[in-house]
N, C-alpha and C positions, 0 to 999 in steps of 0.2 A: 748088651742093646745100648746104642749111642746114647749121649747125654742130649736131655732135651734141649733144643734152639730157645733163646726167650722167646714170651709170648708177644704177639702181632703188638697186644696194648701197652707193653714197655716198649718196644720200636718206636711204636709212635709218640709215646712220653718224652723218649729220648731223642726225636729230631726236632717235638714240641720246645723242646729245653736248648735244643742246639740255634734253634732260631731264635728266640727270646736273647738267648749269647749276646748272638749277631747284631740283635738291635741296640741292645745296650753298648756293643763295644761295634762301632761302623768302621766300615773298612775305608781304609786312603786310598782309595784309586781315582784314577782320572778316568772321564770317557775313551780316551785314549789307551790308557794303560788297559780300562777293559776290552778293547777291538785286539790292543796287539796280544792282551792274553789267549784271548778265544783263536784270534787266526796262528797264534804259536802250538796251541794245542790241535787245532787242522793239519796242520801239517805235518806235526808229531805222529798222530793220528793216522794220515794217511803213508808215511814211510813205517807203521808198526811199532813204531817207540810211545807204548800205549804208557809208560809209566810216565814218561814227560807228559803225555797228553792230559794225563789224570792230573797233574801237577798243576799246569797249566789253568786247565778245565775249574778245578778245585781254588785256584786263586778270582778266576772270575766269578765264580759264585759269594764271592764276598762281599761283591758289588750289583750283581745281579743274580738273580733266584728264580731264573726262567724254566719253566716246562722245557725247551728247548734246548737249552742250556745243558738240563739236569739228564737230558735223554743223552745227551753227547758225551756227559758225562760216564754214564749206565753203562756206555756201548764202552767205552774206556776198559771202567773193570770190568765187565764180560769176554769183551772177544783180548783183553790182556790175563785172563784168567788162563785162555787154554797155554801161554805161553810160558808158565809158571811150572816149576814143578809140582808134583801131586802135594804135597804139605802145605803150598802155600794157596791151589786153588779156589776152596771152599771160602775163604775171607775174601777173596775176591769179590765171588760169587756174591755172597752177602754184602757185601760193600754195594753192589752194585741193586740190589734188592732193597736196601735203604734208602738209598739216592731216589729210587722208584716211587717208594713210600713216600717222599717225601714232596715228588711232582705228582703222585696221586692227591695230595693235600690241598696243592696250587690247583691244580684241575682235575677234577672227578669225572670229567666228560671225554677225557684224553681215550684216542683207542691204543696210540701207540705207546703209552703208559703200560695197561691192561697185557697188552702182546706182550708186551717185555717183561712185565711180570711172569707171564708163565715160563718166557722163555729160561728166566732165570730160575723160576725155583724147579724148571725140569731138571737143571744143571746141579742146583745146590743136592735136590732129593738123592742123587748118585752115593751121596757121600754118608746117607742113612741108612738107620735099619729097615729092615720090612714094614714094621708099624708107621714107621714117620715117612718113609715111600710113597707109600698107600695115601699117608691123609693129605704130602704133596700134592699128589697125584689126582685127587680130586681138586687141590686147590689151582692147578694149572688148569684143568676144563672149564672150574669158573671164570678165571682171568681171561682165558681165549675168546669161549663164550659171551662173556661182556666185550671183549673187543668188537667183536663180532657185530655186538648188539646198536652198537656205538656206529659201527662204520664195516660195511657188509662188503670191503673192497680192501680189506687192513692181510694187506702178503701175510705179514707177521704171525697175525691168529691163524689165518689160514693151515699156514707151516706147523704151525705149533698143536694144533688142534689132528693135524694129517699125522706124524709122527706120534701124537697121544694114541690113536689110535691103530696103529700100528704097532708100539708096543704093548699094550691092553690085547691087540689081537694074537698074541705069539706067547701070551700068558701059558704056565705048566698047568695041568689040574692040579698040583699041588698049590701054586701059586693063588688060584682060583678060589681055591676051599680058603685058602687063607683068607684072602677079602674076606668074603661067604661069610665066616666066622665075626671078623673083629667088626666087621662095617655093613653087613647084612646083604654084599652084594655093590656093585657097582654097574654103568652100561656097560655094555659088552664090546667090545672092541671090532672093527673088520676092518680087516685090507681096501674092502671094495671105497668105502667112508674115507681113509685113509688116502685111497689114491685122487680121489673128489677133490680133498683141500687138500692135497699136494699140488696137484696139477694146475687148480686156482690159481695158488701161490705160484709156481713157474708162469703161471698168464701173467700172473701180476706185476712178478718180478724175475723177468725172463735173467738178470746178470748173476743171481745169487747163485755158487755153486752147488752148496751142500741142499736147496731146495731141489737143485736136478738129481742127486744122488741119492736122496732120499725118497723123490718119485717113483726111481729106478728101481730101487730094491721093495716098494710097494707091489707096481708093475709086476716083478716077478713072483710075485705071490697072487696076484689073479690071472698067471698066466699066458703074458703082454710081454714076452721078452725081446720082440724087437722091437716095442718101443720104447723099450726100458734100455737098448745097446742105442736108440735116438737120442735119447736123457741123456746119457751117460759121455756119447762122443759131443755133445754141444756142451757141456758140462768141461770137458779138457780141454776146449776151445776157449773160454775164459777166462779172462784178467781176474789177477788176484785180486782183490778187494779186500779183504782182513789177512793176518799170520797165518790164520788157522784153515785158510785154503787150499797152501802147501800141502795140508796131510789131505782134505775134502779132496784133491786131484790125484793124491795117491791113493787113494778109496776107489776112485771112481773108475783109475784106472783100472788098480787089480779086478775089481768087477766086474769090469767089460771084458777083459782077458780068460776068468772063469766062465763068462756068455759064449763066444768064441772060440 
């Protein structure tokens, strides 16, 4: 069994401590240096140089701990994690979550913060044992549900819920039995519900390749292969938004070949 991760309370205390430290040791930046750091971070992010983007965004947060900046930093950690060797990925996702918890302290009504918390928690769950994976799975849904309460048109939250239902609907009998024994059951996943959420995600964020790929996978499960093909064809025509889209396109191409 994997070692348990630090409790949420410890994470929050650590974040509060870091903020107090920052107040006691004010950063020596000017407004122009802040702007330059953010612009350099944005440029590195667009070039898929996530390590440099993280460096620049962290530099900027020493002067301005805004939610928008923290979202940029968490995205750099998250998408940068995809590009790291397997042994380094969990740390990247954990760092992204810590950043998001800080953002949540600043603005507890920001739907994008909750949606990203759902997204990154899903990646962290990959590295955990069965029991911890189930706990995190319940947390993922809580985060996504809260995001949609705050903003019914949050594309990422719809995508997170769509993928959550897709994965849950595919649980084996043994896995469902394990969930029932440990937690008294969880809501049943549904491919139909997965399709509904992923369709909405695609409508709200039509240029995100991964959303279209997952939408196609859910459509296949409900016997709508022709619609799935259309989604995959569009996905293959879209420009790359993050480095991971190279693999997303490769997966979409492979799936389309299987359907033809």
